C-alpha positions as a Python dict, from the first residue, in 0.01 Angstrom:
ca = {
    (1, 'M'): (0, 0, 0),
    (2, 'R'): (-10, 376, -38),
    (3, 'E'): (-332, 566, -74),
    (4, 'L'): (-478, 573, -421),
    (5, 'A'): (-638, 914, -422),
    (6, 'N'): (-759, 1211, -229),
    (7, 'I'): (-997, 1410, -441),
    (8, 'G'): (-1148, 1697, -244),
    (9, 'P'): (-1125, 2067, -170),
    (10, 'A'): (-761, 2050, -63),
    (11, 'P'): (-480, 1960, -304),
    (12, 'I'): (-578, 1624, -443),
    (13, 'A'): (-336, 1340, -486),
    (14, 'I'): (-372, 1012, -665),
    (15, 'K'): (-89, 784, -561),
    (16, 'S'): (-20, 453, -723),
    (17, 'V'): (191, 155, -641),
    (18, 'A'): (463, 95, -895),
    (19, 'V'): (427, -235, -1073),
    (20, 'T'): (713, -357, -1286),
    (21, 'Q'): (606, -405, -1645),
    (22, 'G'): (785, -469, -1967),
    (23, 'R'): (914, -180, -2164),
    (24, 'R'): (673, -43, -2422),
    (25, 'L'): (766, 90, -2762),
    (26, 'L'): (526, 382, -2722),
    (27, 'H'): (335, 532, -2436),
    (28, 'P'): (-30, 413, -2441),
    (29, 'L'): (-137, 773, -2499),
    (30, 'I'): (62, 807, -2823),
    (31, 'K'): (-52, 467, -2947),
    (32, 'S'): (-416, 552, -2879),
    (33, 'Y'): (-374, 891, -3045),
    (34, 'W'): (-246, 732, -3366),
    (35, 'V'): (-491, 441, -3365),
    (36, 'I'): (-798, 662, -3350),
    (37, 'W'): (-662, 889, -3624),
    (38, 'L'): (-575, 596, -3852),
    (39, 'I'): (-922, 447, -3800),
    (40, 'A'): (-1083, 777, -3900),
    (41, 'I'): (-862, 812, -4209),
    (42, 'A'): (-921, 449, -4313),
    (43, 'L'): (-1297, 488, -4270),
    (44, 'A'): (-1296, 798, -4489),
    (45, 'L'): (-1091, 619, -4757),
    (46, 'I'): (-1328, 323, -4796),
    (47, 'M'): (-1641, 536, -4820),
    (48, 'P'): (-1825, 553, -5156),
    (49, 'V'): (-1817, 929, -5105),
    (50, 'T'): (-1539, 1183, -5145),
    (51, 'A'): (-1489, 1557, -5104),
    (52, 'S'): (-1698, 1783, -5326),
    (53, 'S'): (-1372, 1917, -5470),
    (54, 'G'): (-1283, 1565, -5586),
    (55, 'S'): (-1003, 1476, -5344),
    (56, 'W'): (-917, 1545, -4982),
    (57, 'F'): (-548, 1451, -5014),
    (58, 'F'): (-415, 1781, -4877),
    (59, 'A'): (-659, 1769, -4585),
    (60, 'G'): (-541, 1419, -4496),
    (61, 'F'): (-175, 1511, -4542),
    (62, 'L'): (-194, 1821, -4318),
    (63, 'S'): (-391, 1627, -4059),
    (64, 'L'): (-139, 1344, -4033),
    (65, 'A'): (149, 1592, -4038),
    (66, 'Y'): (-10, 1767, -3740),
    (67, 'V'): (-51, 1435, -3556),
    (68, 'A'): (310, 1338, -3629),
    (69, 'W'): (445, 1679, -3519),
    (70, 'S'): (245, 1686, -3194),
    (71, 'S'): (343, 1323, -3125),
    (72, 'V'): (714, 1401, -3163),
    (73, 'I'): (679, 1694, -2924),
    (74, 'A'): (481, 1479, -2679),
    (75, 'I'): (752, 1212, -2678),
    (76, 'S'): (1020, 1477, -2634),
    (77, 'F'): (844, 1621, -2329),
    (78, 'G'): (752, 1306, -2140),
    (79, 'A'): (555, 1047, -2337),
    (80, 'K'): (860, 826, -2380),
    (81, 'S'): (899, 449, -2404),
    (82, 'E'): (928, 383, -2034),
    (83, 'N'): (775, 162, -1772),
    (84, 'V'): (415, 256, -1704),
    (85, 'R'): (342, 267, -1337),
    (86, 'G'): (53, 56, -1222),
    (87, 'L'): (-225, 108, -978),
    (88, 'K'): (-351, -181, -764),
    (89, 'A'): (-708, -95, -679),
    (90, 'R'): (-860, -199, -346),
    (91, 'S'): (-1219, -267, -434),
    (92, 'Q'): (-1322, -408, -99),
    (93, 'Q'): (-1144, -177, 144),
    (94, 'K'): (-1184, 190, 54),
    (95, 'P'): (-916, 427, 184),
    (96, 'S'): (-1032, 733, 375),
    (97, 'S'): (-900, 953, 95),
    (98, 'A'): (-1192, 839, -123),
    (99, 'S'): (-1429, 1066, 73),
    (100, 'G'): (-1312, 1370, -123),
    (101, 'A'): (-1373, 1191, -454),
    (102, 'R'): (-1717, 1086, -335),
    (103, 'R'): (-1808, 1447, -251),
    (104, 'I'): (-1706, 1567, -596),
    (105, 'I'): (-1900, 1284, -761),
    (106, 'V'): (-2218, 1339, -560),
    (107, 'V'): (-2216, 1719, -589),
    (108, 'G'): (-2139, 1709, -962),
    (109, 'T'): (-2422, 1460, -1022),
    (110, 'A'): (-2671, 1666, -819),
    (111, 'L'): (-2584, 1982, -1013),
    (112, 'A'): (-2618, 1799, -1345),
    (113, 'V'): (-2963, 1664, -1258),
    (114, 'L'): (-3071, 2010, -1141),
    (115, 'G'): (-2949, 2155, -1472),
    (116, 'V'): (-3158, 1903, -1667),
    (117, 'L'): (-3467, 2000, -1466),
    (118, 'F'): (-3404, 2369, -1540),
    (119, 'M'): (-3364, 2295, -1910),
    (120, 'Y'): (-3682, 2086, -1914),
    (121, 'F'): (-3878, 2366, -1748),
    (122, 'D'): (-3744, 2622, -1996),
    (123, 'R'): (-3814, 2413, -2304),
    (124, 'V'): (-4152, 2267, -2210),
    (125, 'Y'): (-4315, 2534, -1991),
    (126, 'Y'): (-4141, 2862, -2071),
    (127, 'Q'): (-4087, 2822, -2448),
    (128, 'S'): (-4376, 2575, -2494),
    (129, 'I'): (-4172, 2353, -2724),
    (130, 'D'): (-4379, 2058, -2846),
    (131, 'Y'): (-4190, 1728, -2832),
    (132, 'N'): (-4492, 1512, -2912),
    (133, 'E'): (-4438, 1508, -3286),
    (134, 'S'): (-4061, 1451, -3303),
    (135, 'I'): (-3727, 1574, -3178),
    (136, 'A'): (-3653, 1719, -3522),
    (137, 'T'): (-3970, 1930, -3512),
    (138, 'A'): (-3888, 2051, -3162),
    (139, 'R'): (-3538, 2145, -3276),
    (140, 'N'): (-3680, 2354, -3559),
    (141, 'Q'): (-3909, 2533, -3314),
    (142, 'M'): (-3614, 2619, -3091),
    (143, 'R'): (-3406, 2735, -3387),
    (144, 'M'): (-3678, 2969, -3514),
    (145, 'A'): (-3736, 3108, -3165),
    (146, 'A'): (-3362, 3174, -3124),
    (147, 'E'): (-3348, 3370, -3451),
    (148, 'V'): (-3590, 3636, -3324),
    (149, 'R'): (-3442, 3694, -2980),
    (150, 'Q'): (-3115, 3791, -2822),
    (151, 'G'): (-2956, 3612, -2528),
    (152, 'F'): (-3086, 3307, -2343),
    (153, 'S'): (-3458, 3236, -2356),
    (154, 'S'): (-3487, 3254, -1975),
    (155, 'M'): (-3288, 3237, -1654),
    (156, 'F'): (-3376, 2867, -1643),
    (157, 'S'): (-3203, 2816, -1979),
    (158, 'L'): (-2894, 3004, -1859),
    (159, 'L'): (-2870, 2803, -1536),
    (160, 'G'): (-2960, 2477, -1705),
    (161, 'N'): (-2693, 2513, -1975),
    (162, 'F'): (-2437, 2594, -1710),
    (163, 'L'): (-2528, 2321, -1461),
    (164, 'W'): (-2597, 2014, -1673),
    (165, 'A'): (-2235, 2003, -1798),
    (166, 'F'): (-2123, 1916, -1444),
    (167, 'A'): (-2222, 1559, -1547),
    (168, 'Y'): (-1886, 1525, -1721),
    (169, 'V'): (-1694, 1571, -1394),
    (170, 'P'): (-1833, 1278, -1190),
    (171, 'L'): (-1846, 1067, -1506),
    (172, 'A'): (-1469, 1101, -1554),
    (173, 'V'): (-1382, 1064, -1185),
    (174, 'V'): (-1592, 753, -1126),
    (175, 'L'): (-1463, 583, -1442),
    (176, 'I'): (-1103, 650, -1341),
    (177, 'R'): (-1161, 559, -975),
    (178, 'W'): (-1406, 272, -1039),
    (179, 'E'): (-1243, 25, -800),
    (180, 'L'): (-1263, 258, -500),
    (181, 'F'): (-1639, 235, -462),
    (182, 'R'): (-1908, -27, -446),
    (183, 'P'): (-2046, -140, -784),
    (184, 'R'): (-2393, -10, -697),
    (185, 'F'): (-2252, 340, -637),
    (186, 'D'): (-2048, 328, -960),
    (187, 'W'): (-2342, 220, -1170),
    (188, 'S'): (-2579, 470, -1012),
    (189, 'I'): (-2344, 759, -1082),
    (190, 'V'): (-2267, 652, -1438),
    (191, 'G'): (-2635, 589, -1509),
    (192, 'L'): (-2754, 923, -1368),
    (193, 'N'): (-2492, 1127, -1549),
    (194, 'L'): (-2532, 948, -1882),
    (195, 'F'): (-2907, 998, -1850),
    (196, 'A'): (-2852, 1369, -1784),
    (197, 'I'): (-2629, 1397, -2092),
    (198, 'W'): (-2876, 1203, -2307),
    (199, 'A'): (-3169, 1409, -2176),
    (200, 'I'): (-2996, 1734, -2273),
    (201, 'G'): (-2929, 1596, -2619),
    (202, 'A'): (-3297, 1502, -2652),
    (203, 'L'): (-3421, 1838, -2520),
    (204, 'N'): (-3199, 2023, -2767),
    (205, 'G'): (-3257, 1777, -3051),
    (206, 'G'): (-2881, 1735, -3100),
    (207, 'R'): (-2599, 1486, -3053),
    (208, 'S'): (-2311, 1704, -2932),
    (209, 'P'): (-2354, 1621, -2560),
    (210, 'I'): (-2319, 1249, -2632),
    (211, 'L'): (-2018, 1313, -2856),
    (212, 'M'): (-1857, 1508, -2572),
    (213, 'A'): (-1928, 1217, -2335),
    (214, 'L'): (-1743, 983, -2569),
    (215, 'G'): (-1442, 1213, -2552),
    (216, 'V'): (-1449, 1209, -2171),
    (217, 'G'): (-1486, 830, -2177),
    (218, 'F'): (-1180, 792, -2402),
    (219, 'A'): (-988, 1025, -2170),
    (220, 'A'): (-1078, 813, -1867),
    (221, 'I'): (-973, 493, -2047),
    (222, 'C'): (-635, 641, -2135),
    (223, 'V'): (-576, 762, -1777),
    (224, 'R'): (-653, 412, -1648),
    (225, 'K'): (-417, 250, -1900),
    (226, 'S'): (-145, 498, -1809),
    (227, 'F'): (-180, 385, -1447),
    (228, 'G'): (-141, 21, -1553),
    (229, 'L'): (-510, -63, -1512),
    (230, 'S'): (-737, -217, -1771),
    (231, 'G'): (-888, 56, -1985),
    (232, 'I'): (-1240, -62, -1908),
    (233, 'P'): (-1308, -169, -1546),
    (234, 'K'): (-1354, -541, -1488),
    (235, 'L'): (-1725, -621, -1471),
    (236, 'S'): (-1931, -924, -1383),
    (237, 'K'): (-2113, -1109, -1659),
    (238, 'R'): (-2446, -949, -1571),
    (239, 'A'): (-2284, -605, -1544),
    (240, 'R'): (-2132, -646, -1890),
    (241, 'I'): (-2477, -724, -2031),
    (242, 'Y'): (-2620, -409, -1872),
    (243, 'A'): (-2325, -208, -2001),
    (244, 'W'): (-2374, -330, -2358),
    (245, 'I'): (-2747, -255, -2341),
    (246, 'G'): (-2679, 94, -2211),
    (247, 'A'): (-2413, 157, -2476),
    (248, 'A'): (-2650, 38, -2749),
    (249, 'V'): (-2925, 273, -2630),
    (250, 'V'): (-2686, 568, -2628),
    (251, 'M'): (-2534, 486, -2968),
    (252, 'L'): (-2874, 432, -3131),
    (253, 'Y'): (-2971, 787, -3042),
    (254, 'S'): (-2773, 930, -3336),
    (255, 'P'): (-2949, 714, -3600),
    (256, 'Y'): (-3280, 800, -3435),
    (257, 'V'): (-3213, 1174, -3474),
    (258, 'L'): (-3122, 1126, -3840),
    (259, 'I'): (-3437, 921, -3903),
    (260, 'E'): (-3652, 1196, -3752),
    (261, 'R'): (-3479, 1462, -3960),
    (262, 'A'): (-3526, 1253, -4274),
    (263, 'R'): (-3897, 1211, -4200),
    (264, 'L'): (-3934, 1583, -4142),
    (265, 'S'): (-3785, 1649, -4488),
    (266, 'N'): (-4053, 1427, -4652),
    (267, 'L'): (-3782, 1275, -4870),
    (268, 'E'): (-3702, 909, -4928),
    (269, 'F'): (-3393, 790, -4741),
    (270, 'R'): (-3186, 770, -5059),
    (271, 'F'): (-3257, 1125, -5170),
    (272, 'Y'): (-3217, 1255, -4817),
    (273, 'T'): (-2882, 1076, -4791),
    (274, 'V'): (-2758, 1228, -5117),
    (275, 'E'): (-2871, 1575, -5009),
    (276, 'S'): (-2704, 1526, -4670),
    (277, 'I'): (-2378, 1422, -4839),
    (278, 'E'): (-2384, 1742, -5046),
    (279, 'Y'): (-2456, 1948, -4735),
    (280, 'L'): (-2157, 1780, -4568),
    (281, 'H'): (-1932, 1896, -4859),
    (282, 'G'): (-1914, 1553, -5019),
    (283, 'K'): (-2022, 1387, -5340),
    (284, 'T'): (-2095, 1027, -5430),
    (285, 'T'): (-1851, 815, -5629),
    (286, 'D'): (-1906, 517, -5860),
    (287, 'G'): (-1905, 299, -5550),
    (288, 'F'): (-2242, 442, -5449),
    (289, 'A'): (-2404, 211, -5702),
    (290, 'L'): (-2304, -78, -5477),
    (291, 'V'): (-2484, 93, -5189),
    (292, 'D'): (-2798, 109, -5407),
    (293, 'R'): (-2777, -263, -5480),
    (294, 'I'): (-2728, -348, -5112),
    (295, 'A'): (-3021, -124, -5022),
    (296, 'D'): (-3239, -304, -5277),
    (297, 'A'): (-3158, -632, -5106),
    (298, 'F'): (-3167, -529, -4739),
    (299, 'G'): (-3379, -214, -4723),
    (300, 'S'): (-3341, 160, -4697),
    (301, 'F'): (-3175, 141, -4355),
    (302, 'V'): (-2851, 88, -4552),
    (303, 'Y'): (-2869, 455, -4651),
    (304, 'L'): (-2917, 547, -4288),
    (305, 'F'): (-2603, 353, -4197),
    (306, 'L'): (-2406, 529, -4471),
    (307, 'M'): (-2540, 866, -4358),
    (308, 'N'): (-2412, 803, -4005),
    (309, 'L'): (-2069, 713, -4142),
    (310, 'C'): (-2068, 1032, -4349),
    (311, 'H'): (-2125, 1235, -4035),
    (312, 'L'): (-1819, 1064, -3885),
    (313, 'V'): (-1581, 1148, -4170),
    (314, 'H'): (-1722, 1455, -4347),
    (315, 'Q'): (-1481, 1682, -4156),
    (316, 'F'): (-1203, 1584, -4397),
    (317, 'W'): (-1413, 1700, -4693),
    (318, 'V'): (-1484, 2031, -4521),
    (319, 'F'): (-1114, 2070, -4438),
    (320, 'Q'): (-1029, 2028, -4807),
    (321, 'D'): (-1272, 2307, -4899),
    (322, 'V'): (-1118, 2526, -4629),
    (323, 'I'): (-773, 2473, -4782),
    (324, 'M'): (-902, 2581, -5122),
    (325, 'K'): (-1060, 2898, -4984),
    (326, 'D'): (-840, 3208, -4994),
    (327, 'E'): (-1032, 3423, -4745),
    (328, 'R'): (-1207, 3307, -4433),
    (329, 'Q'): (-1429, 3487, -4185),
    (330, 'G'): (-1521, 3428, -3822),
    (331, 'S'): (-1340, 3210, -3570),
    (332, 'I'): (-1364, 2844, -3474),
    (333, 'V'): (-1128, 2814, -3179),
    (334, 'F'): (-1292, 3099, -2988),
    (335, 'G'): (-1628, 3104, -3166),
    (336, 'Q'): (-1836, 2911, -2911),
    (337, 'A'): (-1698, 3101, -2613),
    (338, 'I'): (-1772, 3435, -2786),
    (339, 'Y'): (-2119, 3309, -2886),
    (340, 'Y'): (-2221, 3238, -2527),
    (341, 'L'): (-2063, 3559, -2402),
    (342, 'Q'): (-2273, 3746, -2658),
    (343, 'K'): (-2581, 3595, -2501),
    (344, 'L'): (-2467, 3766, -2181),
    (345, 'S'): (-2430, 4097, -2372),
    (346, 'F'): (-2052, 4078, -2419),
    (347, 'F'): (-1869, 4109, -2755),
    (348, 'A'): (-2184, 4240, -2922),
    (349, 'N'): (-2002, 4352, -3240),
    (350, 'V'): (-1794, 4038, -3294),
    (351, 'S'): (-1913, 3787, -3557),
    (352, 'T'): (-1912, 3420, -3459),
    (353, 'E'): (-2025, 3294, -3800),
    (354, 'W'): (-1764, 3100, -3995),
    (355, 'D'): (-1784, 3006, -4360),
    (356, 'F'): (-1900, 2646, -4315),
    (357, 'S'): (-2119, 2679, -4007),
    (358, 'G'): (-2327, 2368, -3936),
    (359, 'V'): (-2058, 2111, -4021),
    (360, 'F'): (-1749, 1986, -3842),
    (361, 'L'): (-1375, 2020, -3892),
    (362, 'P'): (-1099, 1801, -3748),
    (363, 'L'): (-875, 1973, -3496),
    (364, 'P'): (-599, 2048, -3753),
    (365, 'G'): (-866, 2189, -3986),
    (366, 'A'): (-1000, 2427, -3723),
    (367, 'I'): (-649, 2548, -3639),
    (368, 'Y'): (-569, 2594, -4007),
    (369, 'Y'): (-894, 2787, -4057),
    (370, 'D'): (-805, 3037, -3784),
    (371, 'F'): (-425, 3053, -3803),
    (372, 'G'): (-302, 2883, -4122),
    (373, 'I'): (18, 2678, -4149),
    (374, 'P'): (199, 2877, -3875),
    (375, 'G'): (-90, 2795, -3643),
    (376, 'L'): (-55, 2423, -3714),
    (377, 'I'): (313, 2441, -3617),
    (378, 'I'): (264, 2650, -3302),
    (379, 'V'): (-55, 2486, -3175),
    (380, 'G'): (82, 2142, -3264),
    (381, 'F'): (383, 2219, -3045),
    (382, 'L'): (158, 2332, -2758),
    (383, 'H'): (-69, 2028, -2804),
    (384, 'G'): (228, 1793, -2798),
    (385, 'L'): (368, 1971, -2493),
    (386, 'A'): (37, 1926, -2312),
    (387, 'L'): (27, 1556, -2404),
    (388, 'G'): (387, 1505, -2296),
    (389, 'R'): (337, 1677, -1963),
    (390, 'S'): (14, 1486, -1904),
    (391, 'S'): (172, 1148, -1973),
    (392, 'K'): (470, 1237, -1755),
    (393, 'I'): (242, 1328, -1465),
    (394, 'L'): (53, 1001, -1504),
    (395, 'S'): (371, 793, -1529),
    (396, 'Q'): (491, 945, -1201),
    (397, 'G'): (176, 816, -1033),
    (398, 'V'): (78, 1145, -865),
    (399, 'M'): (-204, 1371, -980),
    (400, 'N'): (-372, 1660, -802),
    (401, 'S'): (-710, 1815, -875),
    (402, 'R'): (-583, 2080, -1115),
    (403, 'Q'): (-386, 1823, -1311),
    (404, 'L'): (-687, 1593, -1327),
    (405, 'A'): (-900, 1871, -1478),
    (406, 'A'): (-632, 1966, -1732),
    (407, 'I'): (-558, 1605, -1832),
    (408, 'V'): (-923, 1513, -1893),
    (409, 'I'): (-972, 1828, -2104),
    (410, 'V'): (-650, 1771, -2305),
    (411, 'F'): (-730, 1403, -2361),
    (412, 'S'): (-1088, 1482, -2466),
    (413, 'I'): (-958, 1730, -2723),
    (414, 'T'): (-705, 1471, -2844),
    (415, 'F'): (-932, 1170, -2883),
    (416, 'L'): (-1209, 1363, -3058),
    (417, 'S'): (-960, 1551, -3278),
    (418, 'P'): (-1004, 1329, -3590),
    (419, 'F'): (-1382, 1377, -3585),
    (420, 'V'): (-1435, 1730, -3458),
    (421, 'A'): (-1242, 2024, -3323),
    (422, 'I'): (-1397, 2016, -2980),
    (423, 'F'): (-1418, 2397, -2972),
    (424, 'L'): (-1695, 2371, -3233),
    (425, 'I'): (-1946, 2210, -2999),
    (426, 'G'): (-2122, 2402, -2724),
    (427, 'P'): (-2091, 2143, -2443),
    (428, 'F'): (-1713, 2186, -2439),
    (429, 'T'): (-1739, 2545, -2311),
    (430, 'F'): (-1964, 2443, -2023),
    (431, 'M'): (-1759, 2130, -1948),
    (432, 'V'): (-1444, 2339, -1906),
    (433, 'A'): (-1634, 2575, -1675),
    (434, 'A'): (-1754, 2279, -1467),
    (435, 'Y'): (-1403, 2136, -1431),
    (436, 'V'): (-1265, 2477, -1338),
    (437, 'I'): (-1525, 2530, -1066),
    (438, 'I'): (-1522, 2185, -906),
    (439, 'L'): (-1164, 2070, -952),
    (440, 'V'): (-944, 2374, -997),
    (441, 'F'): (-1051, 2613, -722),
    (442, 'R'): (-906, 2426, -426),
    (443, 'K'): (-1073, 2649, -167),
    (444, 'I'): (-1423, 2550, -276),
    (445, 'E'): (-1559, 2287, -37),
    (446, 'V'): (-1754, 2014, -207),
}
């Protein structure tokens, strides 16, 4: 059996053993791409809420047209109906090539934990943010402090923001290479990095870091399936229980944040939900009366559940409003990068504010906002080309460090694309920087 991987400072290779499988109608990547988009569209359709303009038909049409166009290009450039090469993992006997992967995993985890400590010191001791009352209150304190200053609050904030995002590197590598290491090592790394990501979300009072982690997780699953492995590593019964508990804790964080924000508003859940829907560019339909009846029977948490669903699909409503707007200001695709560069005193005269700041757009919506219909055609072609090349690399069974970085980034963009244009969230900028530093510069010893 050939070596599975060699992730380290030199060119990195992941080699797989070809396993004959039946022909597939579509590459797993294309199928996953369409499934997640259709789920998002279906969820938006059954909601008792619609776009504030009354219909989001054009937003849905342009979105699906973008997905279809990029899928055709992806199939044309490599994601074809062909045998998917498999990877037989050796869980008991680790090849020597795993040492490079271990170094990347350990160093990335150490940097992420150090970044969390820096952020904690900045928030609690330097800015004196009070977390005792609630995360929502702490978030308001940070927002008001940011409005009266320029740049990062301290060197600890700068270093912390930069370092904590290294958590996404070992998280992806260990999920893809799960069978190479002992279960205790796998679980320790996943636990530490997920804790780091959750801690940053809690310190900032936001949910973007966890959303970014979901994108990386989807990317890792698709890489595994492209290698012929099960998307989720095989776990023992007890391990599955721990995994479900951990997933529940992470997923309950979003409802917790919304509960705290609702309490801070001093509004009942129903009124807060209606106000949130309006803020998210939506409006209730006649079906909302059914939600009221269900809430009367089961309690106000029903509104909380609906509010979480609205945050998952509101991007289509915003996209519809973008389509109806003749003039647009600011930039989405480059906005976050410019924003953080401004904190370092670059691009001082460039505005990063866009018309609907504070809400999300799907990937096609963000591209349309910045570049219009021509942008959808050109970027869709480039997106499809990246997907096709990625799937072709994976089907060949060989992947070096630079390809690994590019594939995880492209897949993260792809699998979050129905819910958010990943450029809109801050963690993406730092995640790209982390992948560039650890995985792309081959001369760096880790």
